[in-house]
Backbone as numpy.savetxt, mean C-alpha at the origin, in Angstrom:
# Nx Ny Nz CAx CAy CAz Cx Cy Cz
-9.91 5.27 -3.53 -10.44 3.71 -3.35 -11.62 3.34 -3.84
-12.43 4.65 -4.22 -14.11 4.62 -5.06 -13.43 4.55 -6.59
-14.31 3.83 -7.80 -14.46 4.09 -8.33 -15.67 4.25 -9.11
-15.29 4.87 -10.40 -16.88 5.32 -11.50 -17.24 4.88 -12.47
-15.72 3.91 -12.54 -16.41 2.67 -13.81 -16.29 1.58 -13.94
-16.49 0.45 -14.08 -16.31 -0.90 -13.46 -16.46 -1.51 -14.66
-15.79 -2.40 -15.46 -15.16 -3.34 -16.55 -14.76 -4.38 -15.99
-15.12 -4.93 -16.74 -14.94 -6.63 -16.36 -13.49 -6.97 -16.74
-12.71 -8.09 -16.02 -11.66 -8.79 -16.32 -11.16 -9.38 -17.73
-12.48 -9.71 -18.34 -12.13 -9.80 -19.84 -11.60 -9.29 -20.80
-12.97 -7.59 -20.53 -12.02 -6.27 -21.69 -11.05 -5.97 -21.16
-10.53 -6.16 -19.59 -9.15 -5.74 -19.48 -8.21 -6.38 -20.25
-7.94 -8.09 -20.01 -6.87 -8.81 -20.55 -7.32 -8.87 -21.99
-7.65 -8.85 -23.03 -8.10 -9.07 -24.21 -7.47 -7.71 -24.80
-6.59 -9.03 -25.85 -5.34 -7.74 -26.71 -5.71 -8.11 -28.21
-5.60 -6.64 -28.77 -5.44 -6.64 -30.03 -4.10 -7.48 -30.64
-3.58 -8.24 -31.99 -2.58 -8.81 -32.31 -1.75 -7.71 -33.43
-0.25 -7.66 -33.19 -0.03 -6.71 -33.53 1.26 -7.36 -34.38
1.62 -6.83 -35.63 3.25 -7.68 -36.19 4.41 -6.67 -35.94
4.28 -5.94 -34.67 5.60 -5.01 -34.61 6.61 -5.88 -34.06
7.75 -5.32 -33.86 9.12 -5.74 -33.19 9.07 -5.52 -31.74
9.27 -6.65 -31.13 9.16 -6.87 -29.73 10.51 -6.01 -29.44
10.04 -5.18 -28.28 11.11 -4.30 -27.65 10.66 -4.46 -26.39
11.47 -4.04 -25.21 11.40 -4.15 -24.27 11.06 -3.17 -23.06
10.44 -3.59 -22.17 9.70 -2.46 -20.69 11.12 -1.86 -20.08
11.06 -0.57 -20.14 12.37 -0.30 -19.00 12.76 -1.22 -17.84
14.44 -0.74 -17.57 14.86 -1.74 -16.27 13.83 -1.49 -15.06
13.82 0.22 -15.06 12.88 0.12 -13.66 11.59 -0.59 -13.33
10.64 -0.87 -14.53 9.64 -1.24 -14.67 10.07 -3.44 -13.91
11.31 -3.46 -14.64 11.20 -5.24 -14.07 12.12 -5.07 -12.60
12.55 -3.77 -12.37 12.91 -4.11 -10.77 12.14 -4.01 -10.17
10.98 -2.68 -10.45 10.03 -3.17 -9.21 9.00 -4.63 -9.68
8.81 -4.99 -10.12 7.73 -6.06 -10.50 9.06 -7.12 -9.15
9.81 -7.26 -9.88 11.21 -8.53 -8.97 10.93 -8.20 -7.54
11.06 -7.35 -7.23 10.70 -6.70 -5.79 9.57 -7.01 -5.00
8.37 -7.27 -5.76 7.59 -7.64 -5.25 7.37 -8.91 -5.25
8.31 -9.80 -6.31 8.01 -11.35 -6.38 8.73 -11.53 -5.21
9.85 -10.84 -4.65 11.00 -11.45 -3.90 9.97 -11.10 -2.49
9.90 -10.15 -2.02 8.80 -9.77 -1.08 7.71 -10.58 -0.67
7.10 -11.24 -1.80 6.06 -12.32 -1.86 5.85 -13.51 -1.46
7.18 -13.99 -1.91 8.14 -14.91 -1.61 8.40 -15.23 -0.28
9.20 -14.27 0.41 9.98 -14.64 1.41 9.31 -13.77 2.80
8.35 -12.92 2.20 7.49 -12.55 3.60 6.04 -12.86 3.51
5.54 -11.98 2.30 3.86 -12.51 2.20 3.25 -14.01 2.33
4.02 -14.53 1.28 4.03 -15.94 1.13 2.83 -16.25 0.43
1.90 -15.04 -0.22 0.77 -15.12 -1.10 0.47 -16.02 -2.10
-1.01 -16.93 -1.76 -0.62 -17.75 -3.48 -0.96 -16.68 -4.81
-0.69 -17.53 -5.60 -0.94 -16.52 -7.22 -2.09 -16.58 -7.51
-2.43 -15.20 -7.81 -3.76 -14.85 -8.17 -3.44 -13.94 -9.51
-5.14 -14.17 -10.13 -4.52 -12.91 -10.96 -4.20 -11.86 -11.32
-3.01 -10.88 -12.39 -2.34 -9.88 -11.47 -3.28 -9.00 -11.97
-2.89 -8.25 -11.30 -3.95 -6.54 -11.10 -3.90 -6.28 -12.54
-4.36 -5.13 -13.48 -4.46 -4.48 -14.26 -3.11 -3.43 -14.17
-2.19 -3.31 -14.62 -1.04 -2.45 -14.72 -0.77 -1.24 -15.05
-0.75 -0.19 -14.76 -0.51 1.12 -15.88 0.93 1.82 -15.47
1.53 1.93 -16.07 2.87 2.80 -15.87 2.93 3.35 -16.78
4.07 4.55 -16.27 4.00 5.62 -17.98 5.37 6.81 -17.08
5.78 7.12 -18.64 7.11 8.03 -18.29 6.50 9.29 -19.23
7.64 10.52 -19.32 7.12 11.68 -20.60 6.62 11.43 -21.98
6.86 9.78 -22.40 6.16 9.43 -24.00 5.41 8.65 -23.46
5.59 7.39 -22.89 4.82 6.29 -23.27 4.54 5.97 -21.79
3.00 4.94 -21.84 2.67 3.87 -21.21 3.26 2.88 -21.26
3.30 2.13 -20.45 3.78 0.40 -20.40 2.36 -0.01 -19.66
1.18 -1.12 -20.13 0.41 -1.35 -19.77 0.12 -2.88 -20.05
-0.21 -3.88 -19.55 -1.20 -5.04 -19.48 -2.74 -4.87 -19.55
-3.37 -3.91 -19.62 -4.57 -3.07 -20.00 -4.57 -2.75 -21.26
-5.94 -3.69 -21.66 -6.42 -3.00 -23.26 -7.22 -1.60 -23.07
-7.96 -1.23 -21.81 -8.68 -0.12 -22.08 -7.62 1.13 -21.75
-6.18 0.71 -21.33 -5.40 2.02 -21.33 -3.94 2.23 -22.38
-4.62 1.08 -23.50 -3.36 0.96 -24.50 -4.11 0.19 -25.64
-5.49 0.82 -26.20 -5.76 -0.61 -26.87 -5.24 -0.84 -28.44
-3.84 -0.15 -28.86 -3.65 -0.01 -30.16 -1.69 0.03 -30.05
-1.38 -0.40 -28.27 -0.30 -0.61 -28.03 0.62 -1.30 -29.02
1.65 -1.26 -28.64 2.62 -2.10 -29.22 3.29 -3.42 -28.59
2.89 -4.32 -28.47 4.01 -5.72 -27.94 4.97 -5.13 -27.40
5.72 -5.33 -26.44 6.53 -5.46 -25.39 7.05 -6.22 -24.41
8.30 -6.92 -24.50 8.77 -7.58 -23.54 8.89 -6.71 -22.13
8.33 -7.93 -21.10 7.83 -7.31 -19.68 8.41 -8.22 -19.05
8.13 -8.11 -17.42 8.51 -8.51 -16.70 7.16 -9.79 -16.03
7.50 -10.91 -15.60 6.46 -12.17 -15.39 5.67 -11.57 -13.85
5.01 -12.23 -13.78 4.45 -11.83 -12.19 3.49 -13.01 -11.69
3.48 -13.81 -10.25 2.77 -14.62 -10.12 3.40 -15.97 -11.23
5.05 -15.69 -11.72 4.91 -17.05 -12.18 4.19 -17.16 -14.31
3.84 -15.90 -14.07 2.86 -16.04 -15.12 3.07 -14.66 -15.87
3.40 -14.90 -17.56 3.82 -14.38 -18.28 2.89 -13.10 -18.68
3.19 -11.97 -18.56 2.10 -10.66 -18.85 2.34 -10.67 -20.50
0.94 -10.14 -20.99 1.61 -9.23 -22.33 1.31 -7.49 -22.10
2.56 -7.19 -22.04 2.86 -6.11 -21.72 2.38 -5.23 -23.23
2.14 -3.63 -23.01 1.75 -3.13 -24.29 3.01 -1.71 -24.08
2.90 -1.05 -25.12 3.68 0.13 -25.14 2.84 1.15 -25.61
2.69 2.54 -25.37 1.88 2.78 -26.51 1.81 4.97 -25.47
2.22 5.96 -26.65 2.81 7.12 -26.47 0.87 7.37 -25.98
1.77 8.65 -25.30 0.47 9.24 -24.51 0.57 10.88 -25.07
-0.88 11.96 -24.87 -0.56 13.25 -25.14 -1.01 13.60 -23.99
-0.34 13.79 -22.81 -0.24 14.69 -21.86 -1.59 14.17 -20.90
-2.49 12.92 -21.34 -3.40 12.14 -20.68 -3.32 10.87 -20.81
-4.05 9.83 -19.49 -4.04 8.51 -19.94 -5.30 8.38 -19.45
-5.50 7.01 -19.68 -7.11 6.34 -19.36 -6.30 5.48 -18.49
-6.61 5.31 -17.33 -6.89 4.35 -16.37 -7.38 3.00 -16.66
-6.83 1.75 -16.21 -7.50 0.28 -16.20 -8.72 0.70 -16.06
-9.47 1.67 -15.03 -11.14 1.61 -14.94 -11.47 2.54 -15.97
-11.31 2.82 -16.26 -11.90 3.68 -17.99 -11.78 5.49 -18.03
-11.20 5.39 -16.65 -11.03 7.01 -16.40 -10.13 7.58 -16.93
-10.37 8.73 -17.57 -8.81 10.03 -18.63 -8.42 10.53 -17.01
-7.16 10.98 -16.86 -6.59 11.81 -15.97 -5.70 12.48 -16.78
-5.04 13.64 -16.20 -3.69 14.35 -17.20 -2.33 13.24 -15.98
-1.69 13.65 -17.13 -0.18 12.86 -16.79 0.56 13.70 -15.53
0.56 13.28 -14.12 0.61 13.99 -13.28 1.50 13.07 -12.62
2.32 13.23 -11.09 2.48 12.22 -10.07 1.43 11.75 -9.92
1.45 10.41 -9.90 0.81 9.27 -9.15 1.15 7.71 -8.79
0.44 7.07 -7.89 0.71 6.27 -7.27 -0.48 5.97 -6.26
-0.86 4.81 -7.11 -2.01 4.36 -6.17 -2.92 2.91 -6.58
-3.42 2.58 -6.18 -3.96 1.37 -6.46 -5.73 1.54 -6.18
-6.55 0.77 -6.90 -8.09 0.57 -6.95 -8.50 -0.82 -7.73
-9.89 -0.82 -7.49 -10.67 -1.96 -7.88 -11.35 -1.59 -8.51
-12.00 -2.98 -9.85 -12.40 -2.46 -11.28 -12.89 -4.03 -10.74
-13.97 -3.73 -11.70 -15.02 -4.68 -12.16 -14.79 -6.71 -11.94
-15.61 -7.09 -11.19 -15.41 -8.40 -10.85 -14.48 -8.85 -9.79
-14.36 -8.01 -8.58 -13.36 -8.52 -7.67 -11.95 -8.25 -8.30
-11.78 -7.35 -9.22 -10.02 -7.22 -10.19 -9.84 -6.17 -9.06
-8.70 -6.05 -9.58 -7.42 -4.43 -9.12 -6.86 -3.94 -10.24
-6.82 -2.55 -10.42 -5.43 -2.00 -11.06 -4.87 -1.10 -9.99
-3.50 -1.21 -11.24 -2.59 -0.25 -10.56 -1.42 0.70 -11.17
-1.49 1.76 -10.92 -0.82 2.97 -11.24 0.04 3.64 -10.98
1.13 3.88 -11.39 2.75 5.18 -10.84 3.43 5.13 -11.86
3.37 6.13 -11.44 4.73 7.36 -12.60 6.11 6.58 -12.32
6.96 6.88 -13.61 8.34 6.89 -13.59 9.40 7.43 -12.78
10.46 6.80 -12.67 11.09 7.88 -11.39 11.60 9.19 -11.80
11.44 9.48 -13.28 11.95 10.71 -13.95 10.85 11.58 -13.18
9.41 11.37 -13.36 8.78 11.73 -12.71 9.27 12.35 -10.85
9.22 11.19 -10.74 9.56 11.58 -9.08 10.96 12.84 -8.31
11.79 12.48 -9.82 13.16 12.72 -9.35 12.17 14.37 -9.99
11.98 14.89 -11.06 11.75 15.95 -11.41 10.76 16.65 -10.45
9.84 15.85 -9.45 9.09 16.24 -8.42 10.09 16.92 -7.59
11.67 16.71 -7.46 11.91 16.94 -6.29 11.98 15.73 -5.12
11.52 15.01 -5.04 11.23 13.76 -4.07 12.77 13.18 -3.98
12.83 13.09 -3.27 14.36 12.43 -2.25 14.47 12.24 -1.22
15.29 11.04 -0.61 15.65 10.83 0.97 16.91 10.99 1.18
17.42 11.46 2.41 18.54 11.22 2.69 19.13 10.29 3.14
18.67 9.41 3.25 19.56 7.80 4.36 19.43 7.18 2.82
18.82 6.60 1.12 19.03 6.04 0.48 18.59 6.67 -0.86
19.23 6.33 -1.61 18.62 6.76 -2.84 17.37 6.75 -3.31
17.18 7.40 -4.57 16.07 7.43 -4.66 14.95 6.35 -5.90
16.36 5.40 -6.22 15.74 3.94 -6.87 15.23 3.60 -5.38
15.75 3.36 -4.02 15.53 2.70 -3.27 14.21 2.92 -3.38
14.06 3.91 -2.94 12.58 4.58 -1.95 11.63 4.83 -2.83
11.60 4.62 -4.32 10.50 4.55 -5.12 10.70 2.62 -5.08
11.10 2.00 -5.02 11.05 0.65 -5.08 10.09 0.74 -3.81
10.69 0.82 -2.72 9.50 0.69 -1.27 7.96 1.50 -1.70
8.03 2.67 -2.19 6.71 3.43 -2.60 6.02 2.30 -3.95
6.59 1.67 -4.27 5.64 0.86 -5.36 5.51 -0.29 -4.94
6.06 -0.84 -3.70 5.91 -2.30 -2.99 4.59 -1.95 -2.21
4.93 -0.47 -1.41 3.73 -0.43 -0.46 1.97 -0.20 -1.15
2.11 0.70 -2.26 0.64 0.52 -3.21 0.76 -0.43 -3.70
1.34 -1.43 -4.07 0.96 -2.75 -4.82 0.39 -3.52 -3.87
1.04 -3.43 -2.80 0.73 -4.18 -1.91 -1.03 -4.07 -1.31
-1.66 -3.09 -1.44 -3.11 -2.81 -1.22 -3.72 -3.25 -2.57
-3.12 -3.82 -3.58 -3.55 -5.18 -4.13 -4.42 -6.00 -4.37
-3.32 -6.47 -2.70 -4.04 -8.11 -2.66 -5.06 -7.90 -1.02
-4.64 -6.70 -0.75 -5.84 -5.98 0.53 -7.51 -6.11 -0.29
-7.56 -5.32 -1.31 -8.93 -5.10 -1.86 -10.10 -5.99 -1.23
-10.20 -7.36 -1.54 -10.69 -8.50 -1.53 -11.28 -8.50 -0.03
-10.54 -7.67 1.00 -10.74 -7.96 2.45 -11.31 -6.39 2.91
-10.38 -6.17 3.49 -10.66 -4.50 3.54 -10.85 -3.68 3.05
-10.62 -3.89 1.60 -10.93 -2.99 0.40 -12.73 -2.83 0.50
-13.25 -4.51 0.29 -15.09 -4.27 0.68 -15.53 -3.99 1.61
-14.69 -4.17 2.83 -15.22 -3.66 4.36 -15.41 -1.86 3.81
-14.55 -1.31 3.37 -14.50 -0.04 3.21 -15.47 0.31 2.08
-15.90 0.01 1.38 -17.07 -0.01 0.33 -18.34 -0.14 0.77
-18.03 -1.37 1.84 -19.65 -1.45 2.70 -19.86 -0.35 3.49
-18.55 -0.25 4.23 -18.88 1.54 4.80 -19.60 2.79 4.45
-18.58 2.98 3.14 -18.96 4.05 2.60 -20.53 3.66 1.90
-21.06 2.90 1.82 -22.67 2.56 1.20 -23.43 3.66 2.30
-23.11 2.91 3.39 -24.07 2.85 4.58 -23.93 4.47 5.33
-22.75 5.48 4.91 -22.46 6.15 6.18 -22.16 7.51 4.67
-22.91 8.62 5.40 -22.13 9.69 4.23 -21.31 10.66 4.57
-20.48 10.71 4.40 -18.61 11.43 4.95 -18.97 12.57 4.28
-19.40 13.15 5.06 -19.59 15.06 4.55 -18.23 15.92 4.82
-17.97 15.38 6.00 -17.05 16.45 6.79 -15.53 16.78 6.18
-15.29 15.02 6.50 -14.02 14.47 5.87 -14.34 13.46 5.01
-13.68 13.76 3.50 -13.72 12.44 2.62 -13.04 11.44 3.34
-13.73 10.52 2.59 -13.48 8.78 3.26 -11.94 8.59 2.60
-11.20 8.28 3.32 -10.12 7.51 2.69 -8.79 7.81 3.73
-7.51 7.28 3.51 -6.69 6.77 4.92 -5.82 7.89 5.68
-6.86 9.23 5.56 -6.34 10.20 6.06 -7.86 10.29 7.09
-8.35 9.82 6.86 -9.62 10.54 7.02 -9.61 10.72 8.68
-9.39 9.99 9.64 -8.99 10.42 11.03 -8.57 11.41 11.43
-7.14 11.31 10.75 -6.15 12.23 10.90 -6.98 14.07 10.50
-7.52 13.92 9.27 -9.17 14.83 8.99 -9.31 15.84 10.04
-10.39 14.71 10.73 -11.32 14.85 11.91 -10.62 15.57 13.25
-9.38 14.93 13.64 -8.43 15.48 14.63 -6.70 15.80 14.70
-6.82 16.47 13.35 -5.37 17.51 13.38 -4.96 18.40 13.82
-6.23 19.06 14.02 -6.27 20.27 15.19 -6.72 20.48 16.44
-6.95 19.13 17.15 -6.93 18.71 18.26 -5.53 18.15 19.22
-4.94 19.26 19.55 -3.72 19.33 20.39 -3.90 17.95 21.53
-5.02 17.65 22.04 -4.55 16.64 23.18 -4.87 15.19 22.28
-5.41 15.21 21.14 -6.02 14.06 19.81 -4.79 14.04 19.73
-3.56 14.82 19.11 -2.76 14.53 18.58 -0.99 13.88 19.41
-1.23 14.41 20.85 -0.73 14.10 21.99 -0.66 12.33 22.35
-2.03 12.06 22.31 -2.33 10.86 22.31 -1.69 9.78 20.97
-1.91 10.20 19.93 -1.17 9.42 18.55 0.28 9.33 18.62
1.02 10.33 19.29 2.23 10.23 19.05 2.59 9.40 20.32
2.47 9.58 21.18 2.57 9.05 21.99 2.36 7.63 22.33
1.49 7.10 21.88 1.15 5.68 21.42 1.37 4.86 20.31
1.91 5.90 18.86 2.63 5.46 18.13 4.55 4.98 18.65
4.83 6.06 19.68 6.49 6.01 19.76 6.26 4.66 20.62
5.05 4.43 21.47 5.72 2.99 22.25 5.62 1.85 21.36
5.07 1.96 20.48 5.15 0.75 19.34 6.73 0.45 18.25
6.77 1.74 18.49 8.48 1.73 18.07 9.66 1.33 19.15
8.94 2.05 20.05 10.07 1.85 21.26 10.03 0.26 21.77
9.09 -0.78 21.33 8.83 -2.25 21.65 9.75 -2.85 20.54
10.36 -2.49 19.70 11.15 -3.18 18.72 12.93 -3.11 19.57
13.09 -2.20 20.57 14.68 -1.83 20.66 14.83 -2.34 21.71
14.38 -3.28 22.99 14.85 -4.09 24.57 15.02 -5.27 23.37
16.79 -5.29 24.01 16.78 -6.75 23.53 16.22 -7.99 24.13
15.64 -7.80 25.42 15.15 -8.47 26.14 13.01 -8.48 25.58
12.59 -9.53 25.18 11.59 -9.58 25.01 10.12 -9.27 25.98
10.57 -9.46 26.61 9.32 -8.98 27.99 9.55 -7.56 28.11
10.05 -6.85 28.04 10.73 -5.72 28.22 10.11 -5.05 26.82
10.29 -5.63 25.59 9.85 -4.84 24.58 8.04 -4.79 24.56
7.74 -6.07 24.77 6.18 -6.33 25.29 5.49 -5.88 26.20
6.11 -4.73 27.16 5.23 -3.90 27.86 4.94 -2.66 27.48
6.16 -2.26 26.64 5.75 -1.27 25.34 4.32 -1.55 24.40
3.96 -2.60 24.27 2.95 -2.80 23.25 1.75 -2.95 24.40
1.90 -3.23 25.60 0.54 -3.27 26.12 0.38 -1.88 26.13
1.33 -0.78 26.81 0.76 0.45 26.72 0.27 1.19 25.56
1.05 0.60 24.26 0.43 1.54 23.47 -0.97 1.21 23.17
-1.19 -0.58 22.99 -2.49 -0.79 23.06 -3.60 -0.25 23.80
-3.45 -0.33 25.10 -3.81 0.53 25.82 -4.10 2.03 25.79
-3.29 2.64 24.77 -3.50 4.16 24.65 -4.18 3.99 23.02
-4.39 3.27 22.66 -5.15 3.05 21.58 -6.67 3.16 21.63
-6.86 2.22 22.30 -8.16 1.94 23.29 -8.13 2.91 23.74
-8.08 3.57 24.70 -8.50 4.31 25.55 -8.76 5.76 24.47
-8.18 5.98 23.67 -8.93 7.25 22.47 -9.49 6.94 21.83
-9.30 5.80 21.02 -10.96 5.40 20.11 -12.31 5.66 21.39
-11.85 5.38 22.23 -12.99 4.87 23.04 -13.95 6.57 24.17
-12.76 7.60 24.04 -12.67 8.89 24.42 -13.29 9.70 22.47
-12.61 9.40 21.76 -12.79 10.59 20.68 -13.92 9.69 19.44
-14.07 8.35 19.46 -14.86 7.85 18.53 -16.56 7.42 18.91
-16.68 8.94 19.09 -18.54 8.99 20.07 -19.34 9.45 18.91
-20.57 9.13 19.07 -21.48 9.75 18.51 -21.73 9.43 17.04
-21.51 10.88 16.46 -21.44 10.65 14.64 -20.26 10.05 14.24
-18.98 10.38 15.10 -17.14 9.67 14.24 -17.15 8.12 15.20
-18.42 7.62 16.00 -18.13 5.95 16.45 -17.62 5.54 14.97
-18.08 5.67 13.70 -17.80 5.06 12.41 -16.35 5.07 12.06
-15.70 5.60 12.36 -14.23 6.01 12.61 -13.59 5.29 13.28
-13.96 4.04 14.52 -13.35 3.42 15.04 -12.93 2.11 13.97
-14.04 1.48 13.07 -13.37 0.40 12.52 -12.97 0.89 11.33
-12.30 2.38 10.99 -12.16 2.50 9.76 -10.56 3.07 10.10
-10.03 3.53 11.40 -8.56 3.30 12.07 -8.48 1.92 12.34
-8.91 0.89 12.49 -8.07 -0.24 12.81 -7.80 -0.76 11.13
-8.69 -0.60 10.31 -8.74 -0.82 8.81 -7.71 0.01 8.21
-7.63 1.09 8.44 -6.66 2.31 7.55 -4.89 1.64 8.05
-5.15 1.64 9.44 -3.98 1.39 10.26 -3.55 -0.17 9.36
-4.26 -1.29 9.45 -3.74 -2.24 8.62 -3.17 -2.07 7.47
-4.20 -1.65 6.73 -3.46 -1.55 5.42 -2.56 -0.78 4.84
-2.53 0.62 5.51 -1.01 2.04 5.67 0.08 1.09 5.99
-0.47 0.19 7.30 0.76 -0.68 7.78 1.53 -1.30 7.26
0.69 -2.24 6.41 1.22 -2.91 5.82 1.73 -2.49 4.72
1.13 -1.57 3.90 2.09 -1.10 2.95 3.58 -0.52 3.12
3.22 0.01 4.51 4.93 0.70 4.92 5.90 -0.61 5.20
4.90 -1.48 6.14 6.17 -2.60 6.21 7.15 -3.62 5.12
5.86 -3.83 4.25 6.14 -4.22 3.01 7.52 -3.66 2.14
7.52 -2.10 2.41 8.78 -1.46 1.92 9.84 -1.85 2.58
9.63 -1.39 4.13 10.81 -1.50 4.89 11.12 -2.96 4.71
10.84 -3.63 4.83 11.29 -5.18 4.74 11.97 -5.54 3.34
11.83 -4.94 2.73 12.43 -5.10 1.08 13.18 -4.27 1.07
13.47 -3.04 1.80 14.84 -2.16 1.81 15.85 -3.33 3.39
15.42 -3.81 4.00 16.43 -4.36 4.96 16.66 -5.90 4.20
15.89 -6.25 3.28 16.38 -7.79 2.82 17.60 -7.97 2.05
18.07 -9.00 2.74 20.25 -8.61 1.92 19.77 -8.69 -0.31
18.30 -9.61 -0.93 18.45 -9.44 -1.73 17.86 -8.22 -2.50
17.47 -7.24 -1.91 16.62 -6.08 -1.58 17.45 -4.75 -1.81
17.71 -3.66 -0.39 18.07 -2.68 -0.52 19.38 -3.32 0.74
19.02 -4.30 1.22 20.45 -4.36 2.47 20.76 -3.62 3.30
19.90 -3.04 3.97 20.18 -1.87 4.43 20.18 -2.32 6.03
20.36 -1.89 7.08 19.84 -1.83 8.31 18.49 -1.76 8.76
18.15 -2.07 9.48 16.55 -1.93 10.09 16.27 -0.60 10.20
17.32 -0.32 11.44 16.55 0.96 11.58 16.64 2.65 10.59
17.77 2.26 9.60 18.01 3.08 8.44 16.80 3.11 7.63
16.31 2.04 7.28 14.92 1.67 6.52 13.71 2.37 6.91
13.92 1.93 8.34 12.52 2.95 9.22 12.92 4.09 9.31
13.69 5.10 9.62 13.47 6.53 9.86 13.68 7.12 7.93
14.11 6.07 7.26 13.95 6.28 5.91 12.41 6.87 5.66
11.81 5.63 5.42 10.28 5.81 5.51 9.53 6.48 6.23
10.05 6.64 7.38 9.15 7.71 8.31 8.85 9.16 7.69
9.99 9.22 6.87 10.27 10.71 6.57 9.74 11.59 7.32
8.46 12.88 6.67 8.00 13.73 7.57 7.17 13.06 8.38
6.54 12.17 8.76 6.04 11.61 9.75 4.64 12.44 9.83
4.26 12.62 8.59 2.60 13.38 9.09 1.72 12.53 8.09
1.95 11.31 7.72 0.65 10.74 7.62 0.69 9.90 8.76
-0.45 9.73 9.34 -0.65 9.49 10.83 -0.77 7.90 10.55
-1.78 7.42 9.60 -2.00 5.87 9.44 -1.00 5.40 9.06
0.36 5.70 7.76 1.66 5.04 7.83 2.22 5.14 8.91
2.50 6.13 9.71 3.18 6.69 10.99 2.94 5.39 12.50
1.94 5.39 12.45 1.20 4.68 13.36 1.49 3.26 12.88
0.36 2.93 11.97 0.39 1.56 11.02 1.90 0.95 10.87
2.95 1.24 10.51 4.50 0.64 10.55 4.70 0.15 11.68
4.14 1.51 13.00 4.98 1.10 14.10 4.46 -0.43 14.64
3.14 0.04 14.39 2.31 -1.79 14.91 2.91 -2.87 14.11
3.01 -2.69 12.77 3.47 -3.85 11.95 4.63 -4.66 12.39
5.50 -2.98 13.16 7.60 -3.68 12.76 7.35 -4.46 14.33
6.24 -3.94 15.43 5.85 -4.81 16.72 5.36 -6.28 16.51
4.44 -6.31 15.57 4.07 -7.36 15.26 4.63 -8.48 14.91
5.63 -8.10 13.88 6.34 -8.69 13.02 7.62 -9.28 14.54
7.51 -8.44 15.53 8.29 -8.95 16.72 8.03 -10.13 17.91
6.37 -9.74 17.75 5.77 -10.09 19.24 4.89 -11.36 18.81
4.19 -11.06 17.27 2.92 -12.46 16.83 3.58 -13.61 16.29
2.66 -14.72 16.72 2.69 -15.68 16.19 3.14 -15.93 14.75
3.96 -16.92 14.32 4.33 -17.29 12.87 3.37 -16.98 12.28
3.13 -16.77 10.51 1.77 -16.46 9.75 0.72 -16.13 10.33
1.28 -14.54 11.00 0.41 -13.56 11.56 -0.03 -12.72 10.62
0.75 -12.36 9.76 0.49 -11.58 8.24 -0.38 -12.00 7.30
-0.82 -13.37 7.39 -1.50 -14.01 6.08 -2.99 -13.61 6.85
-3.44 -13.10 7.86 -4.02 -12.84 8.75 -4.99 -11.38 7.82
-3.80 -10.88 7.47 -3.64 -9.40 7.30 -4.67 -9.36 5.06
-5.01 -10.86 4.80 -5.28 -10.93 3.41 -6.46 -12.10 3.15
-7.15 -12.25 2.75 -8.63 -13.02 1.71 -9.78 -11.92 2.43
-10.71 -12.53 1.75 -12.05 -12.21 2.09 -12.23 -11.78 3.35
-11.45 -12.52 4.79 -12.09 -11.73 6.26 -11.18 -11.59 6.60
-10.60 -10.36 6.56 -8.76 -10.38 7.24 -9.08 -10.28 8.61
-8.25 -10.00 9.72 -7.97 -9.26 11.09 -7.10 -8.29 10.89
-7.94 -6.99 11.54 -7.44 -5.73 11.93 -6.04 -6.06 12.66
-5.36 -5.21 12.70 -3.85 -5.02 13.49 -4.21 -4.90 14.93
-5.25 -4.23 15.06 -5.78 -4.26 16.80 -6.12 -5.32 17.68
-6.82 -5.89 16.61 -7.17 -7.21 16.83 -6.11 -8.42 17.34
-4.82 -8.29 16.26 -3.69 -8.68 16.45 -2.99 -8.56 17.55
-2.97 -7.27 17.55 -1.95 -6.56 18.94 -2.47 -7.13 20.66
-4.08 -7.71 20.35 -4.67 -8.54 21.63 -4.04 -9.62 21.51
-4.28 -9.90 20.35 -3.67 -11.59 20.48 -1.98 -11.84 21.09
-1.18 -10.81 21.00 -0.18 -10.33 21.33 -0.08 -10.46 23.05
-0.91 -9.23 23.23 -0.77 -9.33 24.89 -1.52 -9.93 25.53
-2.67 -10.91 24.98 -3.47 -12.08 25.84 -4.83 -11.28 26.06
-5.38 -10.82 25.83 -6.80 -9.95 25.59 -7.68 -10.93 24.78
């Protein structure tokens, strides 16, 4: 979430002209962007914004709308986003790629979003072949479905940077994180060896997953109340002194990672998406259940999806977002 080189959007999206014949971006790139358009239209309902600087790559080529990543690229036909045609480019790489923020990295398995100057964002993700070669798979649905979910999860963070992303930047400027690096696993990094803490986390997480099961909402809501009570108790007990700063970070990362997981699961269940039963989508995307902010974040978002008032998800965006713990308090009337 931190970057080292800041560039203006004008630099990112100014292109040289070429006289080369128009080619087409890979089908998987169209499919991923179309999945985002679907989920934004039907679930998130966020207004159009300037598209992020996007960089995708396979074993030979990069596919991008960033002049930084492909200054001499060949113009290709690619997907539109937010109703806007994008000037896509294709270029070969030599086992290293330049990210839209100007940083050069080796070609490897990657999927992440980050900020770039003037409030913009960039997004990077490897082609399906990289994931397949790395042995990534799901026992509950095919690799294409899973990777679409991965793309949606990470791409959703592009819409969260002007709010939660800037909050994280502000915290980082005021605090030195020497024991555990500042990222979405920071709470896990501090407490993964504390068996009592882990029990708190596991129990409260299961409370939220259990809340979506009872057919009667008043029964499910009791699980939400118990889960929220455990979160508040855990944070009061463990986030004190030097670790007090973990309380807002816990809330922020549950919000960000929870949204990413929720967007992925929502597409997997959508009739025009994966068209899977909710239980299958949830179980498949929980995978190893070893990333705490994703695991508990998804459980909270599923509970909010059932019990929160319409429009609740809009509070995750913009310059002044509401974290999911506050939204849970609104659900139970605190």
